[in-house]
Structure formats: structure tokens, C-alpha cells
C-alpha positions in Angstrom: 37.7 18.8 25.8 34.7 16.6 25.5 34.6 12.8 25.8 33.2 10.1 23.6 33.3 6.4 24.0 34.8 3.9 21.5 34.4 0.2 21.7 37.6 -1.6 22.7 37.4 -4.8 20.7 39.9 -6.5 23.0 37.6 -6.1 26.0 34.2 -5.3 24.5 34.1 -2.3 26.9 33.3 1.3 26.2 36.4 3.2 27.1 36.6 7.1 27.1 38.8 8.7 24.5 39.3 12.4 23.9 37.1 13.9 21.2 37.8 17.2 19.3 34.2 18.6 19.3 32.3 20.4 22.0 28.7 19.3 22.6 26.1 21.6 21.2 23.7 23.3 23.7 20.0 23.9 23.7 20.5 27.7 23.3 22.8 27.1 20.4 20.2 25.0 18.6 17.4 27.4 19.5 19.4 30.3 18.0 19.3 28.7 14.6 16.0 30.4 14.1 16.1 34.2 13.9 13.3 36.4 12.8 11.4 33.4 11.6 14.2 32.1 9.4 16.4 29.0 10.0 19.4 29.1 7.6 20.7 25.7 8.7 18.0 23.2 9.4 18.3 21.0 12.5 19.2 17.4 11.9 17.6 15.0 14.4 17.4 11.2 14.6 16.4 8.7 17.2 19.1 6.8 19.2 18.6 4.1 21.8 22.1 2.7 22.4 25.7 3.8 23.0 26.9 2.3 19.7 24.1 3.8 17.7 24.8 7.2 19.2 28.5 6.9 18.2 27.5 6.3 14.6 24.9 9.1 14.4 26.5 11.8 16.6 28.8 13.5 14.2 26.0 14.0 11.7 23.2 15.1 14.0 22.4 18.3 15.9 20.0 16.5 18.2 19.7 12.8 19.2 16.2 12.0 20.4 15.9 9.1 22.8 12.3 8.5 21.7 9.7 6.4 23.5 9.4 4.7 20.1 12.0 2.4 21.6 9.0 0.6 23.1 8.2 -0.7 19.6 11.7 -0.6 18.0 13.7 -2.2 20.9 11.1 -4.0 23.1 8.6 -5.1 20.5 5.7 -3.5 22.3 2.5 -2.7 20.4 2.7 1.1 21.2 4.6 3.6 23.2 2.0 3.5 26.1 3.8 0.7 28.2 7.2 2.5 28.1 8.5 3.3 31.6 10.7 6.0 33.1 13.3 3.5 33.9 13.5 2.4 30.2 13.9 6.0 29.1 16.5 6.8 31.7 18.6 3.7 30.9 18.6 4.2 27.2 19.2 8.0 27.5 22.2 7.4 29.7 23.6 5.0 27.0 23.1 7.6 24.3 24.8 10.3 26.4 27.8 8.0 26.9 28.0 7.3 23.2 27.9 10.9 22.1 29.9 14.1 22.4 28.4 16.5 19.9 24.6 16.3 19.7 22.1 17.6 22.2 20.5 14.6 23.7 16.8 14.9 24.3 14.7 12.3 26.0 11.0 11.5 25.7 8.9 11.6 28.9 6.8 8.5 28.7 3.0 8.3 28.9 1.7 9.0 32.4 4.9 10.7 33.7 3.9 14.3 33.2 0.2 14.8 32.4 -1.1 14.8 36.0 0.5 18.1 37.1 3.5 20.4 36.5 4.9 19.1 39.8 4.7 15.5 38.6 6.4 16.5 35.4 9.1 18.4 37.2 9.9 15.4 39.5 10.1 12.9 36.6 12.0 15.3 34.2 14.5 15.9 37.0 14.9 12.2 37.4 15.5 11.6 33.7 18.1 14.4 33.3 19.9 13.5 36.6 20.1 9.8 35.8 21.0 10.1 32.2 22.9 13.3 31.6 20.6 14.3 28.8 20.1 18.0 28.1 16.4 18.3 27.5 13.0 16.4 27.7 10.3 16.1 25.1 6.6 15.8 25.9 3.5 15.5 23.9 0.5 17.8 23.9 -0.3 21.4 23.1 -2.4 24.0 24.9 -3.2 21.6 27.7 0.6 21.2 28.5 1.6 24.8 28.1 1.5 25.4 31.9 3.7 22.4 32.4 6.2 23.5 29.8 6.4 26.9 31.4 6.8 25.4 34.8 9.7 23.2 33.6 11.5 25.9 31.6 11.3 28.4 34.5 13.0 25.8 36.6 15.9 25.1 34.3 14.6 22.1 32.3 14.6 22.7 28.5 11.5 21.3 26.8 10.8 20.2 23.3 7.1 20.0 22.5 5.1 17.7 20.2 1.9 18.5 18.3 -0.1 17.0 15.5 0.0 13.2 15.5 0.9 12.4 19.1 1.5 8.6 19.5 0.9 8.6 23.2 -2.7 9.7 22.5 -3.3 7.0 19.9 -6.2 5.6 21.9 -8.0 8.9 21.7 -7.0 9.7 18.2 -8.1 6.3 17.0 -5.0 5.5 15.0 -1.9 6.9 13.3 -3.5 8.8 10.4 -2.4 12.3 9.3 -3.8 15.2 11.3 -5.0 18.7 10.3 -7.3 17.8 7.4 -10.3 19.6 8.9 -10.3 23.3 9.5 -11.0 22.8 13.2 -8.1 20.3 13.7 -5.8 22.5 11.6 -6.6 25.5 13.8 -6.0 23.4 16.9 -2.6 22.3 15.8 -1.4 25.8 15.1 -2.9 27.0 18.3 -1.2 24.2 20.3 2.1 25.1 18.7 1.7 28.8 19.6 0.8 27.9 23.2 4.0 25.8 23.6 6.1 28.5 22.0 4.8 31.1 24.3 5.3 28.7 27.3 9.1 28.5 26.4 9.6 25.4 24.4 12.8 25.6 22.4 11.5 23.3 19.7 8.3 21.6 18.7 8.0 18.3 16.8 5.3 18.6 14.2 4.3 15.0 13.3 2.0 13.6 10.7 0.5 17.0 9.8 -0.7 17.9 6.3 2.0 20.0 4.7 0.2 23.4 4.5 -0.5 23.2 8.2 3.1 22.2 9.0 4.3 25.2 7.0 1.7 27.5 8.7 2.8 26.2 12.2 6.4 26.9 11.4 5.6 30.4 10.4 3.4 31.0 13.4 6.0 30.2 16.1 9.4 31.8 17.0 10.9 28.5 18.2 12.1 25.7 16.0 9.7 23.2 14.4 11.0 19.7 13.7 9.1 17.9 11.0 8.3 14.2 10.8 5.7 13.7 8.1 5.3 17.5 7.9 7.2 19.6 5.4 10.7 20.3 4.2 9.9 23.9 5.2 10.0 23.0 8.9 13.1 24.2 10.7 14.5 20.7 11.0 13.6 17.0 10.5 13.5 13.9 12.6 13.0 10.2 11.7 13.2 7.0 13.6 16.7 5.8 12.6 15.6 2.2 12.1 12.9 3.3 9.7 15.3 5.3 7.5 17.8 2.5 7.5 15.3 -0.1 6.3 15.2 -2.2 9.4 11.5 -3.0 9.1 9.5 -4.3 6.2 6.8 -1.6 6.5 7.6 2.1 7.1 5.2 5.1 7.2 4.6 7.1 4.1 6.7 10.0 5.4 9.9 7.9 5.7 12.6 7.9 3.0 14.6 4.7 3.1 18.3 5.6 2.8 19.5 1.9 2.9 18.2 -1.6 3.5 20.2 -2.6 6.6 17.9 -5.5 7.4 18.9 -7.1 4.1 22.5 -6.7 4.9 22.1 -8.2 8.3 20.1 -11.1 7.0 22.7 -11.8 4.3 25.6 -11.8 6.8 23.8 -14.1 9.2 22.9 -16.4 6.4 26.6 -16.7 5.4 27.6 -17.2 9.0 25.0 -20.0 9.5 26.3 -21.7 6.4 29.9 -21.5 7.5 29.0 -23.0 10.9 27.1 -25.8 9.4 29.9 -26.6 6.9 32.5 -26.3 9.7 34.4 -23.7 7.9 34.1 -21.3 10.8 36.0 -20.7 12.9 39.1 -21.1 10.7 42.8 -20.7 11.5 42.4 -16.9 11.6 39.8 -17.1 14.4 41.3 -19.8 16.6 44.3 -20.0 19.0 47.0 -22.4 18.0 49.8 -23.8 20.3 53.0 -21.9 20.2 
């Protein structure tokens, strides 16, 4: 039986309790796509904390500990400053908070590009220290050798093509990719190279829809769209974006709620109660017996 973690409100600690579901595996997810068809699309969202993982886990096939935590959690201007230690710590929290989804962790900028050996050393560290099942790295043909090196040594790899945020300084911004014929051909070629190298899935980000569809049809592994197409084999979003935690969200995000408004309203009511001395009341204080 698998284990999940529920918050004990008496102690504020995460205590393990039995859970009825077995965790999905990378081969199980990969097998969703057969003969170019994925009958059940893969549901993927980002998660950075144990509690967030608890809330998302039952609904997701994959939880991605994305390096987007640099902006979402730490307020950094991009993903470039994110470190291995950050990724390892947050991935461990997500693993502790989940029991069903495949936990995949981003390899941060600078941790895998130098050589396959460097990538193996750092991917090993991430998986050993967190308990995650797979790593994700950005880049296409240039990273195919590294993907092959890792997969042959027992490390499942998710690729990432199209708009690759770690390359924002080269790309010149976060605009959609694949508008020119040359760039479109490169995206499809990059995906094919990753597929042949053994990637079990490829994130296709910020790519014009016809190229996202062409990429999906061109590879045997899963494609996970984010700003791609509903015809991809699955979808991923940054959870905070789809929940409305930020005022501005990318075009490709659908807001499913406005949690920022809910939080602001609750905090406003709390502040009013404190200033009016109506909190804490009899229900929240300890009286003599």
C-alpha cells in the first residue's frame, strides 16, 4: 500500500497515513500512446509544496516540480537563477505530499548542458535526494546525446522544445515559436531527436498550433502541450496561473478560478476582526476550567 501525508491540525506536522492508490509509473504513462494515438490524455500540473501536491495528486497523472518555482515561489525575474538545491528540496516536498502521480523534476539551468556526465551526476542527485521518478530538461537535438545517456542508465527523461524558458536570453523573450518555416522544422526535428534518444514525453511549449500537432504526429512518445494544441497527448499549466494567483497570465492559460481574490478577501476580513478586537473570540481562546 502506498503512503500519503495529511496535515495533522493538532501538531501542524505531516503524518503518514495509508492511501488506497498505487503510484503511477513512467512506463504506465508512456504506454498511454500506442500507434500514435493517446486515448486518455495526460493531465499534468506544477507543484512546489507538500500541501499543494496533496490537493492536486488525485487529479493528475504527472506532477511537475518546475523551475518556474523561481518566479512563482521566490519572486525571481526568470528561471535562470534557480539552483539544484531549490529543485531537490521542493521535489522532496512534492513526493512526500503525493501518492498517485509521477513526480518529475526540472533540471535547472547550468546543471546538464556541459556534458552527459554532468547531467547524469546532477540528475542522480535530484532523484536520490527527492524520490522523484524522472527529470525534465530543455533543448532538442543538442541534448539528444544527453537524453540517451541518462535513459540508458536508468533515469527517465522528459524533454522540452519550442519556447524554452531557460534560453530566454538567446530567444529574446517569451513569444510564440514556430512561425517561420525554418523554426517550425527545427522544433519538429528537435522533438524527433529527443524521441529517438528515449525521452518518454516532450513538453511542447508556446508553439503555433499546426506545428504542435505536427510534432505530436511525428513522435512515438507523448507530447505535453502548454500553449500548443488540444491535440497534444497531454497538457500542463503552472498551477498558480490556472488558479488566478497572478494578475497577468499568458495567453495560453485558462483561469479556472480566482484564488488571489479569495485570499485577499479572507485576509481583509481577518485584518478587520483583529483591529476591531473581535478575533480571537471565545471559540478560539482557552478559558479556565
